[in-house]
C-alpha positions, -999 to 999 in steps of 0.1 A, spaced: -594 -396 189 -572 -422 212 -546 -402 223 -512 -417 214 -493 -435 238 -458 -444 229 -457 -477 250 -487 -491 231 -485 -478 196 -459 -477 170 -433 -449 165 -403 -443 156 -373 -431 181 -341 -409 170 -311 -422 180 -288 -398 190 -257 -408 185 -252 -420 147 -284 -397 137 -306 -427 124 -339 -436 133 -356 -472 149 -392 -483 146 -408 -500 173 -438 -517 176 -454 -526 209 -488 -535 197 -473 -565 186 -461 -572 224 -480 -562 248 -459 -575 275 -425 -586 279 -422 -623 272 -418 -648 291 -394 -665 275 -397 -701 268 -384 -727 288 -354 -747 275 -335 -779 295 -302 -774 273 -269 -796 280 -247 -764 288 -215 -782 280 -194 -775 315 -158 -768 301 -126 -780 322 -109 -755 339 -84 -763 319 -80 -780 282 -52 -788 264 -66 -783 225 -74 -744 235 -47 -725 222 -60 -693 243 -50 -715 271 -19 -706 292 16 -726 284 -4 -741 247 6 -737 214 -14 -715 198 -28 -720 160 5 -700 142 32 -720 163 38 -698 187 32 -713 225 15 -690 258 36 -679 286 19 -697 319 1 -669 330 -20 -663 360 -43 -632 350 -45 -619 315 -26 -616 287 -20 -603 255 -13 -614 221 -9 -603 179 -35 -618 161 -15 -649 142 -44 -642 119 -46 -599 117 -65 -586 93 -47 -549 100 -10 -553 97 15 -525 106 32 -529 72 17 -524 47 26 -499 16 8 -465 13 -14 -468 -21 -43 -459 -34 -66 -465 -62 -88 -440 -78 -111 -441 -110 -139 -419 -110 -154 -411 -85 -171 -445 -82 -140 -467 -77 -121 -457 -49 -100 -473 -22 -70 -469 -1 -36 -490 23 -48 -495 57 -22 -503 85 -31 -512 123 -27 -537 152 -53 -568 154 -41 -577 189 -64 -614 210 -68 -606 249 -73 -636 271 -96 -625 301 -87 -654 322 -64 -684 325 -95 -707 329 -106 -717 304 -137 -726 317 -147 -687 329 -170 -661 308 -173 -620 324 -203 -626 346 -189 -657 360 -156 -640 375 -148 -615 404 -146 -574 393 -112 -578 407 -102 -595 374 -126 -579 352 -106 -548 367 -77 -567 353 -90 -567 321 -103 -531 326 -66 -523 329 -50 -540 302 -79 -522 278 -64 -490 295 -30 -498 283 -35 -514 251 -52 -477 246 -22 -460 260 7 -473 238 -16 -480 208 -23 -450 205 13 -433 207 17 -449 168 23 -422 144 1 -442 118 -29 -451 145 -58 -428 151 -82 -450 159 -84 -479 185 -115 -504 192 -118 -525 221 -141 -555 218 -153 -587 225 -175 -618 205 -191 -642 235 -208 -674 220 -206 -690 186 -233 -675 174 -214 -641 173 -184 -653 159 -175 -662 184 -143 -692 175 -130 -705 205 -149 -707 246 -118 -692 259 -127 -656 278 -110 -631 250 -111 -601 235 -98 -584 209 -77 -552 200 -78 -539 164 -67 -505 158 -63 -486 126 -48 -453 102 -88 -445 97 -115 -436 126 -138 -466 116 -180 -463 102 -201 -466 137 -175 -448 157 -171 -424 128 -207 -412 128 -203 -409 170 -179 -388 162 -196 -367 145 -224 -360 166 -213 -354 201 -186 -328 184 -220 -313 167 -237 -311 203 -205 -306 222 -201 -273 203 -234 -262 210 -237 -267 237 -205 -272 254 -211 -304 273 -218 -339 262 -241 -356 246 -241 -383 269 -232 -369 299 -265 -348 299 -281 -381 283 -268 -403 316 -280 -371 339 -315 -376 324 -319 -413 327 -309 -408 360 -336 -383 370 -361 -411 348 -348 -443 365 -374 -464 336 -341 -480 320 -316 -482 343 -304 -516 350 -272 -509 371 -258 -482 394 -228 -475 411 -209 -442 426 -192 -438 391 -210 -458 361 -244 -468 354 -252 -499 328 -287 -487 313 -311 -501 280 -312 -469 258 -342 -451 246 -329 -463 213 -321 -499 213 -323 -516 182 -316 -551 197 -337 -572 220 -319 -567 255 -296 -541 241 -273 -519 269 -245 -500 276 -225 -483 304 -218 -447 302 -193 -431 331 -213 -407 352 -188 -376 350 -174 -370 313 -141 -387 304 -130 -387 269 -113 -422 270 -98 -452 292 -66 -431 298 -86 -411 320 -99 -437 343 -87 -438 377 -82 -471 396 -117 -467 415 -134 -458 387 -119 -492 368 -138 -510 394 -169 -493 389 -168 -502 354 -161 -537 363 -188 -542 384 -213 -525 363 -195 -554 334 -202 -586 357 -239 -574 373 -251 -563 335 -239 -598 319 -248 -619 350 -282 -603 338 -274 -615 307 -270 -651 319 -304 -653 337 -325 -646 315 -328 -675 294 -302 -688 320 -277 -701 296 -243 -685 285 -258 -655 265 -238 -642 241 -233 -602 222 -206 -584 207 -198 -555 227 -175 -528 227 -158 -499 238 -164 -461 221 -140 -434 225 -116 -405 220 -97 -414 187 -59 -410 188 -54 -387 167 -34 -361 184 -65 -337 185 -85 -330 220 -121 -347 215 -136 -330 247 -170 -337 229 -164 -373 233 -180 -393 261 -169 -429 264 -190 -458 269 -194 -499 258 -221 -515 234 -236 -543 240 -254 -559 214 -272 -593 221 -292 -614 191 -312 -636 221 -350 -623 215 -374 -653 230 -352 -680 249 -322 -700 246 -321 -703 211 -342 -681 194 -320 -650 183 -331 -618 164 -312 -606 132 -312 -581 105 -331 -598 83 -359 -582 59 -372 -547 65 -342 -541 88 -318 -546 67 -336 -531 31 -352 -502 53 -344 -493 88 -341 -515 127 -377 -525 137 -379 -539 178 -416 -553 187 -401 -551 224 -395 -518 244 -365 -503 252 -383 -499 286 -399 -537 289 -362 -546 280 -352 -524 311 -379 -538 333 -378 -574 323 -334 -575 328 -339 -559 362 -365 -585 376 -337 -609 377 -321 -623 405 -288 -610 409 -267 -647 420 -254 -661 389 -279 -688 380 -254 -716 376 -248 -704 414 -276 -722 425 
């Protein structure tokens, strides 16, 4: 009987961070996709757009005017999903109907005053300024009594819900720990209680030994395709040392983080020679006043492109009704991304 080989045969992979499984079907693609060549008429944006509500000096959609900022800029979202002045309250009707009020803040972070840049086109020094701002927002929002979690994220590309092409991200903070970090909280805590070490600290060490899924590595950080990756070219950025939150990062750490952030996103853009869409977010320890030695800071990247600049992969059918499934393996994705040039395709 043929011997099982997970690079050839269908199998399930376990995600230790959330306790869920993914079905992998590598026999459907015996080798990494070469990608469809498309001549896209990619929009060339100006450095400054007088109609953009995020550009320096412009009026935002809520009527406020942006300062003439030169680096990064943060402001309270004019149409926040969470607001701080919500009265405490709840609704309960037996075991099946329950709701509770939720306070919070939603902020927008402009990465650069330039309208025409994205993270892979910015230099490492300026990307570090974005991480500096993340660090400050986590610190200041986390001091508020009613804020127990701070979620930092970036949506890049209109297919990922980005409503403005100006380079920006968001920071949402709230009473409760949201669903995805809550799953990771539970799993990481159980691992730490059992081993006395962080789950992702052990994971990073083993990935660095194997070298199969590593994309970028420097002295302090690593970018890799996780063994349990769900999206076609999913990736993570993690510190090599056990760091629970952004506050614990030194200047050198933040430079290394920025270096990985840039190099990974350049890989993405070069894959299909397009501004590669993704949703990315930082997961870190809650700000609930408790010690969280189990937490290991990390950043997820979920890009939807599958075969080309226009062929997307979304969770549908079996994936929505059963569990996630993918054809191209994590190892194939990593090999494909590693093979790309380091120079951004626009600079050719």
